[in-house]
N, C-alpha and C positions, 0 to 999 in steps of 0.2 A: 302167730310168727310175722314179723314185720319186715316187708321188702323194700328196700331203698332203690329208688330209680335215679340213676345219673344221667344228667342232661348232657348231651354231646355239644360242643361249642359250635355255633354257627359259622359257617365259612362266609368271608367277606366276598361279595360279588366282584367281578373283574372291573367294572366301572367305577366301583367304589375305591379300589386300590389306585387306580389312575388318578381320581380325584385327590385322594389322601397324598399322593406322591407330589402333585403339582402344588398343594397347599404347603407341604413340608418344604419344598424347594423355595417358594415365595417367602415362607418364614424366615429360612435360613439367609436369603438375600437381604430382607429387611434388617434381620439381627446383625448382619455383617456391616450394613451401613451404619447401624447404631454403634457397634463395636469399634468401627474404624475412627470414630472420633475420640476414643478413649486413649490415653497416653499408653504407648507401647505397643497397641495394637493397630495403628494407623496404616501399616503396610501389609496387614493380613489379607486385605481385600483390595490392595491397591493395584494399579495397572503399570505396566512396563512399556516403554517406548523403544522401538527398534528402527533405526534408519537404514532401510535397504535400498536407498536410491542409487541409481548407476552413476557412473562417472559423468561429469560435464564434458560436453563435446564442443570443440571449437568449431564454429560455423563459418566465421570470415574474420579478416583483418582488414582494417581500414587505416591508411595513413592520415594523420590529423595534420592540418596546416592552420588551425585557428588558434587564436590566444584568448584563453579564458580569462577575461579581465575583471569580472565582478560577478557576485553570486548574491541572490536574494532569498531569504527565509520567509515563507508565508504560512498563515494558518487560516482556515476558513470553516465557518460552521454550516453545513448543509442540512436543510429541512426538506426532505422530499416526501410528498404525499401523493399517493395513487387512490383514486375512488373509483367505484362503479356508478353509472348514471342512475340506476333505479334501485339500488340496494344500499342500505345504511352501512356505515363504516364498520359496525360491529359484525356484520355479515360478510362483507366483501371489501377489502381495502387495506392499504398498508401505509404507515408513516414511520420514516427513519430519520432519526437526528444523529448526525455523524460530523465528527471533528477530523478535517483533513489537513495535514501539515506536509509541506513539500518545498522544494527548492527550484529555482530558476537561474540558468547560468546566462550571462551576457557576454558575447565574444566578438572579436574582429577576426574576419577571414583574411589572414596574411597571404594564403594561396592565390588571392585574386589580384595581387600586385603584379604589374607588368613593368617592362623596361622604362616605359614612358612615365611611370608614377614615381620613379626615384631619380632625383638629379643631385649630382655632386659637382662641386666646383673644381677647378684645375688643381688647386693645391690641396684639395681634401680637407677643408677646414669648415666647410658648410655643407649641409645637405637638407633636401626638401623632399618630403614623402606624402604621398597622397593615398590614403587608406579609404576602403569602404566603410559606411557607417556601421556601428555595432549592431548586432542583431541578437535576438533572444532564442535560447534553445528550448527543448520541449520541456514542459514542467515534469519534475520527478517527485512522485509521491512517496513520503517517508512513512513506511509501514509501521516502524517502531514507535512512531509518535502520532499515528492516526488510530482513531478507535470510534466505535459506536456508542453513543450515549444512550440511546433508547430505541426500541423497535416495537411498534404496535401492528398487530395483524388481525384481520377479520377471522371469523370461524372458518370460512371456506379456504382462506389463505393457509391457515394453520393445518387444515386437513390436506391441502395440496403439498405443503412441505414434508408431510410424512412419506409421500411416494416421490418426492424429488431427490435427484442425485446430489443437488448442492443447495439444501434448503436455507443455508445462511449466507447466500450469496451477497455481496456488498458491491457488485459490479457497477450497478447504476449510480450509487451515491459517490463511489470513487471516480467515475467519470465526470460527474458533476464538480467534484472537488478540484479535479485537474483543469477543467475548463474555467472555473472561477479564479484559481491560482494564476493561470496564463493570462487572464483579463487583468488581473491586479498588476501583475508584473509589467504590462504594457504602459500603466499609468503611474509607475513607481519611480521613474527616473533611472532605472537600472542601466539603460543603454548609455545615457550620458555620463554616468560614472564610469562604465567600462571604457569609453573613449577618453576620459581624463586619465584613467590608470594606464591605458595604452600608450598615450602620449608621453607620460612620465616614464614608463618603461623604455621606450625607444630613445628618449632623449639621454637617459641614463646609460643606456647601452653604447649609443653611438659617442657619447661624451667620453667613455671610457676608452674608446678607440682612438681618440684624438680630435674628434670634431668639436669645434667651438661653438657653432650655431646648428641647431637643429630644428627645422620647421616642419610640423606635422599638420596636415589638413585632412578633411573627410569629404568624400564625394558620394554622390548617389550611386548605388549599384544598378 
C-alpha cells in the first residue's frame, strides 16, 4: 500500500511580504512612466494643478507725478561660479549660466516743479519751463523671458539640495542680472531720450492750448 504525502505550502515570512510589496509598487511606478508616453495613456499617471492662493491684498496706494518718457529693454547673460577653496568643483561648487531679460524706465519727475520753474508771458503766448533731469527707475526682471541655460553642482551641493526647502533657487543670478541691466541702462542714453520725449510732449500739449513758443530746459536736482 502506497501512502502519498502532501507537502503543505510554506508561508511567506512577514519581512518578505513587505519587500515584495515595495518591489511591486516600484514596478508599477516605472510601468506608469513608460505607459504615460504611449498615446492615449498620457493622463493615466499625470498630475493635476490646483491654485489655492488667497486673494491679493492692497497694501498701499501712491500718487504718481512722474512722466515715464522712455523705456529700454535689456538682456544679459550671467555666468556665476562659486567654488570651495580646498575642494574640487566636482565635490563642492556651483556654476550657473542664466539669461536675464528686463526693462528700465526713464522718467521726469513733474512733481518737483515749483512756481519759479514755470514762466508765462502776459499775453500767454510764450512759456518757459525748467524741469529736473530725467532719472532711471529700478530694473524690472521679465520672468517670462528669463531662464537658466545650465546649472552645474558638486556632489555636496546636490546632497544639500535634497534637504533644502528651495533647492532650485535662482535668487543670486537674478540679483546679478538686475544689477548688470541697471548698469547697462546708465550707459544707454535712455535718460537723454526721456528728456527729448518730455520736451516734445510739453511743446505739443502747450501748443494745443494756444502757446506759440514753449522753451523747456533741465536743471540739476
